C-alpha positions, 0 to 999 in steps of 0.5 A: 304132287302128280307122281302118283299118276304116272303109273295109272293105267287109262280106262274108259271116262264113264267106266262106272256107268257101264253094265259089265259082262263077260264072255268066253271064246271056247276053243275044243278040240276035234278030229278036224282042228280046233272048233268053237262052242257056242250055245242056242238060248233056252226059249223061256229066257228073258232076254234073246231066247233062242239066239245064238251065243257065247257062254258068259253072262253079266258080272256076279257082285265084285267079282273079276271079269276073268272070274266072271267068264269062267263062273257063267262057263262053268254054269252054262256048260256044266264043267268044272274049274280044272276043264277050262285053260284059260288063254288070254283075255282079249280086246273089250266090247263097249256098246252103244247102250252102255254094256262092258263087255269082256272077252276071254280065250280058253281051251275047254278039256275033256267036254262032252257037250254037256249044258244047263238046260235051264239057260241052254236049249242046245250046243254046237261048235264051228270050226275055227278055220271057218271064222279065221277065213270067212269075214261076216256080212256087214249092215250099217245101223243109225244110231240116233240121239233122242233128247227126252221132253224135259230136255234144257233146249234153250241152254244150248245154240240152236235150242230145238233146232240144233244139228244132232250128228247121227253115228252109224254102227255095224251089225255083223252076220255069219252064216254056218250051215243052219246057224245065223251067229249075229249082233254082239257075238258075231261082233266079238268073233270078227275082233277075235279073228283080226287079232288072231291073225294080226298077232299070230301070222304063223297060225294053221287055224286047224293045228293052233297049238294052246 
């Protein structure tokens, strides 16, 4: 009866409750080696105006996470699909506020720093080598459960005196010249760099062949 479960790929138990997003760590060859492309979000956006981010955004309908990352990158950087050389999917980030962020690594080709001004205020790049050699500053935030007024305290041991445990989540900051790269973007980058260093021990930051 259970034979069909043997090839099952595990996923998060509450997978269907997460809002789905995808971001692209886009590499660009420069004279001094590979750089990562960043956006400064347009000031008129409702969410996080003026902050630094990677190309990406929310999933549209039933598209795959890879199609999500590619579409958002094309839209925000005003490039064609042919300019995106997909390398691989990196590790996935599940946030404390019910977001699932799929992360992809690609190389951009023939990219001239174009962008969609409705979503992006500015484009800049940072050498991959900087992130490979730099550990971000880390600050620990407390994550606390706050039950609603109608929570059924009478149904749990201790009632309103129940001892809820606090969680702790690190928030990372990278400082490069005048740019501050922090929050989810820094969290993703730190994870990608750790993976590259662990799985590509022969990597030479400025000369990574893609």
